[in-house]
C-alpha positions as CSV (number, residue, x, y, z in Angstrom):
1,M,0.0,0.0,0.0
2,T,1.3,3.5,-0.9
3,V,0.3,6.5,1.2
4,L,-0.3,9.4,-1.2
5,A,-1.0,12.0,1.5
6,E,-1.9,12.3,5.1
7,G,-2.9,14.9,7.6
8,R,-5.0,15.9,10.6
9,T,-8.4,17.4,11.0
10,A,-9.2,20.4,13.3
11,A,-10.6,17.8,15.8
12,G,-7.2,15.9,15.8
13,E,-8.2,12.9,13.7
14,H,-5.5,11.5,11.5
15,W,-6.3,10.6,7.9
16,S,-4.4,9.0,5.0
17,L,-5.1,8.8,1.3
18,T,-3.8,5.4,0.1
19,S,-3.5,3.5,-3.1
20,E,-2.7,-0.1,-3.9
21,P,-3.1,-2.5,-6.8
22,S,-6.1,-4.8,-6.8
23,P,-7.2,-7.5,-9.3
24,L,-9.8,-5.1,-10.9
25,G,-7.5,-2.0,-11.1
26,R,-6.2,0.3,-8.5
27,H,-7.8,0.8,-5.1
28,L,-7.9,4.4,-3.9
29,G,-9.1,5.0,-0.3
30,V,-9.1,7.2,2.8
31,E,-8.5,5.8,6.3
32,V,-9.3,7.9,9.4
33,T,-8.3,7.4,13.0
34,S,-9.7,9.3,15.9
35,A,-7.4,11.5,18.0
36,D,-7.2,8.8,20.6
37,G,-6.3,6.1,18.1
38,H,-9.7,4.5,17.3
39,P,-10.0,3.5,13.6
40,Y,-13.1,4.7,11.8
41,W,-14.6,3.0,8.8
42,G,-12.6,3.7,5.7
43,T,-14.0,4.6,2.2
44,G,-12.6,4.0,-1.2
45,C,-13.1,2.9,-4.8
46,I,-11.6,0.8,-7.5
47,L,-10.2,2.7,-10.5
48,G,-10.4,0.6,-13.6
49,G,-7.4,-0.2,-15.6
50,G,-8.2,1.8,-18.7
51,P,-7.9,5.6,-19.1
52,Q,-10.5,7.5,-17.0
53,Q,-13.0,9.1,-19.3
54,D,-14.9,11.3,-16.9
55,P,-13.2,14.4,-15.5
56,V,-13.8,13.2,-11.9
57,H,-14.6,9.9,-10.1
58,L,-15.6,10.6,-6.5
59,T,-16.5,8.5,-3.5
60,T,-18.0,9.8,-0.2
61,G,-18.6,8.1,3.1
62,S,-18.6,8.1,6.9
63,D,-19.4,5.9,9.8
64,D,-21.7,6.6,12.8
65,D,-19.0,8.5,14.8
66,G,-16.2,9.8,12.6
67,P,-15.9,12.6,10.1
68,S,-17.1,12.5,6.5
69,T,-14.7,11.7,3.7
70,L,-14.5,12.7,0.0
71,T,-12.1,10.9,-2.3
72,L,-11.5,12.1,-5.9
73,A,-9.7,10.7,-8.9
74,V,-9.4,13.5,-11.5
75,R,-8.2,13.3,-15.1
76,A,-4.7,14.6,-15.6
77,D,-6.1,17.7,-17.5
78,V,-7.8,18.8,-14.3
79,R,-5.3,21.1,-12.5
80,A,-7.3,22.2,-9.5
81,V,-10.2,21.1,-7.4
82,V,-12.1,23.5,-5.0
83,V,-14.8,22.2,-2.6
84,L,-17.3,24.5,-1.0
85,L,-18.8,23.2,2.3
86,S,-22.2,24.1,3.8
87,D,-20.7,26.5,6.4
88,G,-19.0,28.5,3.6
89,T,-15.6,27.0,4.0
90,R,-13.6,26.8,0.8
91,E,-11.2,23.9,0.5
92,D,-8.5,23.9,-2.3
93,L,-7.6,20.3,-2.6
94,R,-4.0,19.2,-3.3
95,L,-3.7,16.7,-6.2
96,H,-1.4,13.7,-5.8
97,D,0.2,11.4,-8.4
98,V,-1.2,7.9,-8.4
99,P,1.3,5.0,-8.8
100,D,1.1,3.3,-12.2
101,R,-1.4,5.9,-13.6
102,T,-0.4,8.9,-15.7
103,D,-4.0,9.7,-16.6
104,I,-5.3,10.6,-13.2
105,R,-4.4,12.3,-9.9
106,A,-6.0,11.9,-6.5
107,A,-7.2,14.1,-3.7
108,A,-9.1,13.6,-0.4
109,L,-11.1,15.8,2.0
110,V,-11.9,14.8,5.5
111,Y,-14.5,17.2,7.1
112,P,-16.9,17.3,10.0
113,R,-19.9,15.1,9.5
114,R,-22.3,18.0,10.4
115,L,-21.3,19.7,7.2
116,D,-22.3,18.9,3.6
117,V,-20.5,19.4,0.3
118,H,-22.3,22.2,-1.5
119,R,-20.2,22.5,-4.6
120,I,-17.1,21.0,-6.3
121,D,-15.4,23.0,-9.0
122,L,-12.8,21.6,-11.4
123,Y,-10.3,23.9,-13.2
124,D,-8.1,23.3,-16.2
125,A,-4.5,24.4,-16.7
126,R,-5.6,27.9,-17.8
127,G,-7.6,28.4,-14.7
128,T,-10.9,28.0,-16.5
129,R,-13.7,26.3,-14.5
130,L,-14.9,23.1,-16.2
131,P,-18.7,23.1,-16.9
132,D,-21.0,21.6,-14.2
133,T,-22.4,19.2,-16.8
134,L,-19.1,17.3,-16.5
135,L,-19.6,16.3,-12.9
136,P,-21.5,13.1,-12.2
């Protein structure tokens, strides 16, 4: 398993964005541990072996106690991802290379479960926002 990124939430939870090969493609996931070391339920998805056609593939999840998670695999032509949460917080996600894949990059957001994702904007290399019709 390869750790692509890791960090801590404002509540002290530790999270890691991971990737590993699987028989169906590549697994991309987020694992979260509470500030006192309790593991929460992780979320993830399998990225097929062929080139990703859609600009973004996203997975969301949470368990009964922990924070919510958002995992994104974006095509290589997407250069920036901005998430707007229900409290008005703007999160500029950092994109990470995915092993064995040149067509995509990955990002994760771990946020309080009391909030909702209100908007996800994708931008190209020129800084132009991609049309909303491209999001699933």
